[in-house]
C-alpha positions in Angstrom: 17.4 -29.1 4.5 16.8 -27.1 1.4 20.5 -27.0 0.5 20.6 -30.8 0.6 17.5 -30.9 -1.7 19.2 -28.3 -4.0 22.3 -30.5 -4.1 20.3 -33.6 -5.0 18.4 -31.7 -7.8 21.7 -30.4 -9.2 23.2 -33.9 -9.2 20.1 -35.2 -11.0 20.2 -32.5 -13.6 23.9 -33.2 -14.3 23.2 -36.9 -14.7 20.3 -36.2 -17.0 22.4 -33.9 -19.1 25.2 -36.4 -19.4 22.8 -39.2 -20.4 21.2 -36.9 -23.0 24.6 -35.9 -24.4 25.6 -39.6 -24.7 22.4 -40.6 -26.5 22.6 -37.5 -28.8 26.1 -38.6 -29.9 24.8 -42.0 -30.9 22.0 -40.6 -33.2 22.4 -40.9 -36.9 23.5 -37.7 -38.8 20.2 -37.5 -40.8 18.3 -37.4 -37.5 20.5 -34.6 -36.0 20.1 -32.6 -39.2 16.3 -32.9 -39.1 16.3 -32.0 -35.3 18.5 -29.0 -36.0 16.1 -27.8 -38.8 13.1 -28.3 -36.6 14.7 -26.3 -33.8 15.6 -23.4 -36.2 12.0 -23.4 -37.5 10.6 -23.4 -33.9 12.8 -20.5 -33.0 11.7 -18.6 -36.0 8.0 -19.0 -35.1 8.6 -18.1 -31.5 6.7 -15.0 -30.4 8.8 -12.2 -29.1 8.5 -11.9 -25.4 7.3 -8.6 -24.1 10.1 -6.5 -22.6 9.5 -4.3 -19.7 11.0 -0.9 -20.2 11.2 1.5 -17.3 11.1 5.2 -18.2 12.3 7.9 -15.8 9.5 9.5 -13.8 10.8 13.0 -14.5 12.0 14.0 -18.0 13.9 17.1 -19.1 11.7 20.0 -20.2 10.4 19.6 -23.7 11.4 15.9 -24.0 8.8 13.3 -24.7 5.8 15.6 -24.6 3.8 16.6 -27.6 6.1 18.7 -29.7 9.1 17.2 -27.8 12.2 15.6 -29.2 11.5 12.8 -31.7 12.0 9.4 -30.1 11.4 10.9 -26.7 8.9 9.6 -24.1 5.2 9.6 -25.2 2.9 12.2 -23.7 1.3 10.8 -20.4 -2.2 9.4 -20.7 -5.0 11.2 -18.9 -6.8 9.0 -16.5 -10.6 8.6 -16.8 -12.9 10.0 -14.1 -13.6 6.5 -12.8 -9.8 5.8 -12.4 -9.3 9.0 -10.5 -12.3 8.2 -8.3 -10.8 4.7 -7.7 -7.6 6.3 -6.5 -9.3 9.0 -4.3 -12.0 7.0 -2.5 -9.7 5.3 0.1 -8.5 8.8 1.1 -12.1 10.1 1.3 -13.1 7.0 3.4 -10.2 7.6 5.8 -11.1 11.3 6.3 -14.8 10.4 6.8 -13.8 7.7 9.3 -11.6 10.1 11.3 -14.5 12.6 11.5 -16.8 9.9 12.6 -14.4 8.9 15.4 -14.0 12.5 16.6 -17.8 13.0 16.6 -18.4 9.8 18.5 -15.7 10.6 21.2 -17.2 14.1 21.5 -20.6 12.6 22.1 -19.2 10.2 24.7 -17.5 13.1 26.6 -20.7 15.2 26.5 -22.7 12.3 27.9 -20.2 11.7 30.7 -20.3 15.4 31.6 -24.1 15.5 31.5 -24.2 12.5 33.9 -21.8 14.3 36.3 -23.9 17.4 36.2 -27.1 15.5 36.7 -25.6 13.7 39.7 -24.4 17.0 41.2 -27.7 18.7 40.7 -29.7 15.9 42.2 -27.6 15.7 45.3 -28.4 17.4 48.6 -24.8 18.5 49.2 -24.0 22.2 49.0 -21.8 23.2 46.1 -19.0 24.2 48.6 -18.5 20.4 49.3 -17.4 19.9 45.7 -14.7 22.6 46.2 -13.1 20.5 49.0 -10.1 18.5 47.6 -10.7 15.6 49.9 -14.3 15.3 48.7 -13.1 15.3 45.1 -10.7 12.4 45.9 -13.6 10.6 47.6 -15.8 11.1 44.5 -13.1 9.8 42.1 -12.6 6.7 44.2 -16.3 5.9 44.6 -16.9 6.0 40.8 
């Protein structure tokens, strides 16, 4: 569907261009001279558009740094402490989160083992019953 829309837009643009060309041909020469002068004046006043220049990440030794080759890359700017902190805090938060998860899981495991120990110590069964494999299977099914 977008190709049909693109085709319609292209046809419209072509028709519009043809109509403008026909009407421009019928303008008096004095008008076309004034329009041409106005266009040149507008182009002269137009601000230069900023151009994005990409510099290589790694330069040759001694090029572009202070004391480097004239016309080389400028020395890299040092980041402020706040900018460095803004870059480092997500990493610090990730590390802290991982430590918190590990601590929480360790606490869960300790609590589960304490519950099992408390259940074993409060039972009237002898400890040899827990050495029986069939009894261990029974315990794992009952919990």
